Backbone as a chain_set.jsonl record, in Angstrom:
{"seq": "MRAAPGAPELGTYAVDVRDGRVGRVMAYFGAYGYLRPVGGGREWDCPPADLRPAEPSEVLRARVRVRNAEGRLP", "coords": {"N": [[9.559, -9.444, 22.35], [9.216, -9.788, 25.665], [9.095, -8.12, 29.055], [11.108, -9.671, 31.912], [8.708, -10.934, 35.114], [8.246, -7.698, 36.957], [9.994, -5.461, 35.481], [11.124, -3.045, 33.479], [8.046, -0.929, 31.807], [8.566, -1.022, 28.928], [9.96, 1.519, 26.82], [9.729, 3.372, 28.417], [11.42, 5.307, 30.829], [13.621, 3.533, 32.94], [16.487, 2.939, 35.146], [19.517, 1.773, 35.332], [20.989, -0.283, 37.87], [23.656, -1.199, 38.313], [25.112, 1.156, 37.555], [24.442, 2.96, 37.728], [23.053, 4.545, 35.078], [21.438, 6.437, 33.481], [18.119, 5.448, 31.363], [16.352, 5.014, 28.184], [14.027, 2.798, 27.871], [14.474, 0.54, 25.371], [13.683, -2.03, 24.196], [13.661, -5.283, 25.189], [15.564, -8.869, 24.802], [15.583, -11.364, 24.766], [18.069, -12.406, 27.305], [18.701, -9.994, 28.214], [17.121, -6.532, 28.468], [17.567, -3.482, 26.599], [18.648, -0.314, 26.558], [17.996, 3.006, 25.391], [19.997, 6.311, 26.257], [19.891, 8.835, 27.559], [19.839, 11.525, 26.28], [19.887, 11.009, 23.694], [22.209, 8.709, 21.162], [24.214, 5.471, 21.655], [22.442, 2.97, 21.852], [22.67, 0.272, 25.185], [23.031, -2.621, 27.271], [21.191, -4.781, 29.932], [20.506, -7.095, 32.426], [16.697, -7.931, 33.181], [16.685, -8.187, 35.665], [18.33, -6.054, 36.715], [17.523, -3.788, 35.845], [15.637, -0.652, 37.552], [12.265, 1.025, 37.868], [12.312, 4.968, 36.786], [12.45, 7.556, 38.866], [10.909, 10.849, 38.387], [12.602, 12.838, 38.777], [14.629, 11.702, 37.831], [14.804, 11.447, 35.985], [15.162, 13.924, 34.755], [17.689, 14.653, 36.007], [18.968, 13.907, 34.456], [18.304, 14.608, 31.797], [19.145, 17.422, 32.238], [21.756, 17.526, 32.129], [22.686, 16.559, 30.022], [21.691, 18.443, 28.388], [23.621, 20.515, 29.683], [26.114, 20.217, 28.988], [25.946, 19.989, 26.383], [25.697, 22.476, 26.307], [28.262, 23.316, 26.129], [30.219, 22.485, 23.802], [31.727, 23.058, 21.696]], "CA": [[9.714, -9.966, 23.493], [8.13, -9.327, 26.779], [10.062, -8.201, 29.699], [10.581, -10.717, 33.234], [7.75, -9.938, 36.142], [8.079, -6.602, 37.497], [10.602, -4.656, 35.003], [10.573, -1.214, 33.883], [7.455, -1.326, 30.517], [9.177, -0.925, 26.587], [8.433, 3.33, 26.035], [9.8, 3.748, 29.61], [12.777, 5.733, 31.511], [14.258, 3.185, 34.324], [18.098, 3.339, 35.895], [20.585, 0.542, 35.952], [21.209, -0.499, 39.233], [25.042, -1.681, 38.555], [26.058, 1.654, 37.415], [23.196, 4.588, 38.375], [22.503, 5.666, 34.675], [19.481, 6.392, 33.263], [17.795, 5.274, 29.608], [14.237, 4.733, 28.017], [13.552, 0.858, 27.828], [14.065, 0.657, 23.426], [13.391, -4.036, 24.309], [13.878, -7.029, 25.574], [15.087, -9.575, 23.977], [16.034, -13.006, 25.364], [18.215, -12.092, 28.722], [18.981, -8.624, 28.087], [17.024, -5.25, 27.732], [18.104, -2.492, 25.863], [18.293, 1.297, 26.795], [19.195, 3.752, 25.282], [20.033, 6.963, 26.77], [18.663, 10.235, 28.165], [20.241, 12.201, 24.812], [20.383, 10.391, 22.241], [23.108, 7.258, 21.305], [24.379, 4.167, 21.168], [21.995, 1.558, 23.387], [22.886, -0.858, 25.362], [22.811, -3.993, 27.332], [21.705, -4.517, 31.518], [19.815, -7.93, 32.429], [16.222, -7.408, 33.121], [17.09, -8.048, 37.035], [19.066, -4.532, 37.541], [16.999, -2.614, 36.074], [14.385, -0.607, 38.124], [11.919, 2.443, 36.486], [13.503, 5.494, 37.137], [12.201, 8.493, 39.418], [10.932, 11.728, 37.512], [14.028, 13.438, 39.701], [16.494, 10.446, 37.558], [14.947, 11.782, 34.131], [15.02, 15.51, 35.037], [18.454, 15.811, 36.551], [19.641, 13.144, 33.122], [17.746, 15.584, 31.302], [20.444, 18.508, 32.251], [23.508, 17.194, 32.387], [22.854, 16.507, 27.971], [21.761, 20.111, 28.009], [24.644, 21.63, 30.06], [26.941, 19.514, 28.127], [25.483, 19.985, 24.585], [26.566, 23.676, 25.98], [29.744, 23.354, 26.312], [30.505, 22.379, 23.055], [32.226, 24.489, 20.674]], "C": [[9.249, -9.482, 24.976], [9.19, -9.539, 28.219], [9.517, -9.045, 30.965], [9.587, -9.596, 33.754], [8.345, -8.392, 36.437], [8.765, -5.756, 37.301], [9.999, -3.796, 34.609], [9.899, -1.563, 32.444], [8.868, -0.541, 29.464], [8.529, 1.09, 27.183], [9.563, 4.193, 28.015], [10.947, 3.937, 29.839], [12.862, 4.677, 32.702], [16.208, 3.583, 33.762], [18.297, 1.666, 35.918], [21.622, 0.658, 37.034], [22.943, -0.537, 39.043], [25.771, -0.543, 38.415], [25.477, 2.81, 37.39], [22.809, 5.136, 36.655], [21.719, 5.29, 33.9], [19.073, 6.779, 31.75], [16.078, 4.692, 29.093], [14.743, 3.297, 27.937], [13.141, 0.652, 26.458], [13.392, -1.546, 23.721], [13.533, -4.637, 24.294], [14.154, -8.011, 24.83], [16.08, -10.752, 24.972], [17.352, -12.817, 27.058], [19.125, -10.731, 28.961], [17.391, -7.417, 28.252], [17.835, -4.027, 28.036], [17.995, -1.246, 26.151], [18.773, 2.041, 26.371], [19.305, 5.507, 26.352], [19.487, 8.594, 26.809], [18.221, 10.696, 26.113], [20.356, 11.875, 23.464], [21.672, 9.583, 22.411], [23.041, 6.106, 21.126], [23.484, 3.613, 22.999], [23.108, 0.56, 24.2], [22.338, -1.721, 26.795], [22.418, -3.784, 29.02], [20.409, -5.982, 31.385], [18.325, -7.911, 32.877], [15.549, -6.946, 34.746], [17.848, -6.694, 37.534], [18.591, -3.535, 36.942], [15.555, -1.805, 37.231], [14.168, 0.918, 36.718], [12.534, 4.077, 37.612], [12.652, 6.434, 37.474], [12.15, 9.368, 38.351], [11.908, 12.49, 37.998], [14.599, 13.264, 38.743], [16.585, 11.313, 36.397], [15.062, 12.606, 33.944], [16.747, 15.414, 35.21], [19.084, 14.807, 34.829], [19.857, 14.382, 32.109], [18.829, 16.684, 31.019], [20.879, 18.095, 32.554], [23.178, 17.091, 30.611], [22.712, 17.812, 28.07], [22.805, 21.133, 28.136], [26.228, 20.75, 29.573], [26.385, 20.03, 26.488], [26.056, 21.81, 24.507], [27.486, 24.272, 26.265], [30.644, 23.139, 24.907], [31.278, 23.617, 22.227], [31.4, 24.742, 19.003]], "O": [[8.856, -8.316, 24.936], [9.842, -10.545, 28.501], [8.337, -9.241, 31.254], [9.416, -8.413, 33.462], [9.237, -8.196, 35.61], [8.834, -4.913, 38.195], [8.848, -3.477, 34.905], [10.574, -2.265, 31.692], [9.769, 0.288, 29.591], [7.496, 1.61, 27.606], [9.82, 5.349, 28.353], [11.782, 3.162, 29.373], [12.069, 4.959, 33.6], [16.815, 4.078, 32.813], [17.599, 0.732, 36.315], [22.645, 1.335, 37.133], [23.521, 0.254, 39.788], [26.92, -0.579, 38.855], [26.131, 3.763, 36.966], [22.22, 6.216, 36.686], [21.321, 4.162, 33.611], [19.382, 7.77, 31.088], [15.102, 4.169, 29.631], [15.921, 2.938, 27.961], [11.958, 0.567, 26.128], [12.462, -1.915, 23.004], [13.677, -5.133, 23.177], [13.259, -8.343, 24.052], [17.091, -10.641, 25.665], [16.916, -13.545, 27.951], [20.043, -10.58, 29.767], [16.412, -8.104, 27.96], [18.453, -3.632, 29.025], [16.829, -0.918, 25.929], [19.968, 2.199, 26.616], [18.437, 5.618, 27.218], [18.762, 9.211, 26.029], [17.337, 10.496, 25.28], [20.822, 12.413, 22.459], [22.269, 9.615, 23.487], [22.099, 5.545, 20.566], [23.65, 3.715, 24.215], [24.206, 0.225, 23.755], [21.26, -1.408, 27.302], [23.025, -2.894, 29.614], [19.563, -5.982, 30.491], [18.869, -7.642, 33.948], [14.689, -6.139, 35.099], [17.887, -6.398, 38.728], [18.977, -2.403, 37.233], [14.611, -2.508, 37.59], [14.768, 1.448, 35.783], [12.981, 4.121, 38.758], [11.789, 6.559, 36.605], [12.901, 9.183, 37.393], [12.145, 13.175, 37.004], [15.239, 14.222, 38.309], [17.579, 11.803, 35.863], [15.173, 12.758, 32.728], [17.286, 16.213, 34.444], [19.768, 15.552, 34.127], [20.881, 14.945, 31.722], [19.329, 16.879, 29.911], [20.662, 17.953, 33.757], [23.79, 17.993, 30.039], [23.726, 18.46, 27.811], [23.049, 22.102, 27.418], [27.311, 20.985, 30.109], [27.203, 20.482, 25.686], [26.535, 22.402, 23.54], [27.638, 25.45, 26.591], [31.775, 23.625, 24.91], [31.228, 24.843, 22.33], [31.718, 25.697, 18.295]]}, "num_chains": 1, "name": "protein.A"}
């Protein structure tokens, strides 16, 4: 399905303004957009009205957070 006008395009990074999480837009279905976290993992849903395109600095910060977390694993 297509996103609402102004919603981030499929495959781009977006910010869920409800909690600040950054994810890649994977799909739009019904009344929700589905995002996958930057480091991979379980998708979450979000109304398209609560999404905005992510700035490059926000994506970079999310990637750094993932790398730092990986470095702390046993």
